[in-house]
N, C-alpha and C positions, 0 to 999 in steps of 0.2 A: 504494500500500500504506500502511496506517496502523498505528502501533504502539499500545501500551496507554496512552500519554499523549495520544493524539489527533494526534500529528504525522503529516503526510502526506509520503511519500517517493516520489520519481520518479527512476528510474535514467536516467542520461544519459551523454553522451560530450563531453569538452572539445573544442570546435572551435577556439577561438583564445584568446589571452591578450594583453591590452593594459594594461600597468601593473598596477593592482590589480583590474581587471575581467576576469572569466573568462566567455566565451560558451560556454554548454552547450546542446547539442541533446538534447531529451528526446523520447521517443516516447510519446504518450498513446493509450490504447486506449479505444474506445467500450465501453460496458457490454456490448454484445452480441457482442463478439469471442469470448467464451468459450461462446457459444451453439452447440448442435450443428448448427444449420442456417445459421450465419453465412456459409458459403461460397456459399450461393445467395441471400443477402439483399443488397439494394442499400444498406441502411442501415449495415451494419457496416463497420468500418474503423479504421485507425490514422492519427494525424496527427503530423507532426513539428513541434515548436515550439522556438524558441530563447529562452533565458533568459539575461539578463546578471546575474551575481552579483558583488558586490564582496567581495573577500577581503583579509584582513590577516593576515600572518604564516604563510601556507600556500603551498606550492609545488605547482603542477599542471603537467602537460604535455599538449599537444594529443594527442588520441587516448585519453587516460586515462579509464577508467570512473569515474564519481562518482555520488553521490546528492544530489539537491536536496531540501531539507527546508523544508516550509511548516507553520507551527503551525496548530492547529485554529482559533484565534481569527482568523488571517489568512484561512483558508479560509471561515469563516463571513462575514467582512466581504466577501470577494469574491463570495460567493453573494448576499449582501444587495444589494450595489451592482449586480450584473449581472442578477439575476433577480427578487428579491423586491420591491425598491423600484420598479423600472419597472412591475411588475404592479400595485402599489398605485396608482401614478400613473395608469395606464390606467383602472383601476376607478373611481377618484375622478373623473377627467375624464368618463367615461361617465355617472356618477351626476349630476354637476353639469350636463352638457350636456342631459340628459334634462329638467331643470327649465326650460331656456331654449328648447328646440326639440324638435319631434317628428320631425325628419328624421334617419333612421338614418344617412344618408350623412354629414351634418355631424357627428353624434355619433362615428361611426367615424373620420372624418378627423381630428377634434379629438383623439381618444384616441391615435391614432398620431402625430399632430403634436406632442403633448406630449413625446414621446420625443426629438425633435430638440433642443430646448433642454437637456433632461436630459443627453444624451450630449455635447453641446457643453460644458456645465459640467464634466462628468467629464474631457473632453479638456483644458480650460483648467486644471483642478486636478490634472493627471497627475503633476506633480512631488511634490505633497503626498501623493497617493495612493500613488505609487511608494515614498515613504519609509515607508509603513505595511507594505509588502510586501518586507521585507528577507529575501530567501531566504538560507538557509544552505547551504553546500556541504560535503560530507564525502567522503573517499576511501572507495571501495566496500569495501576490505578491513576497514575499521573497523565495518562493518555485518553481520558474519557471522551475527548472530542473526536477520536478516531474509531471508537467502538460503537 
């Protein structure tokens, strides 16, 4: 759910607390779960994800319902890193490989192969990337305007 400022909210349940870190389980729905025929469709569904949130000065209990907040800027960055930039890399690789070879197999394998170093770099930079995605956590009763 998104508010008027562009913040994205996910409802979740506190699973565990370790020092200043709170592990929250959120349930994400695919876009088609609200569809009328989703019961007979293989694509629809929900996924459970766990998010670690660093909290300062707030008290939470396991089992408590909370809301995880992600800013619009963070959502756009995640979309860019996960979908847009890899697509651009594939497209550029296909374009460049077309200049060097006429083999569609080599072009296709090169385009897919470029993703290996890209995701390896993302993995190696995960601490820096994680610092950009500082989730906020709010008690659910503070969000009455969204329920």
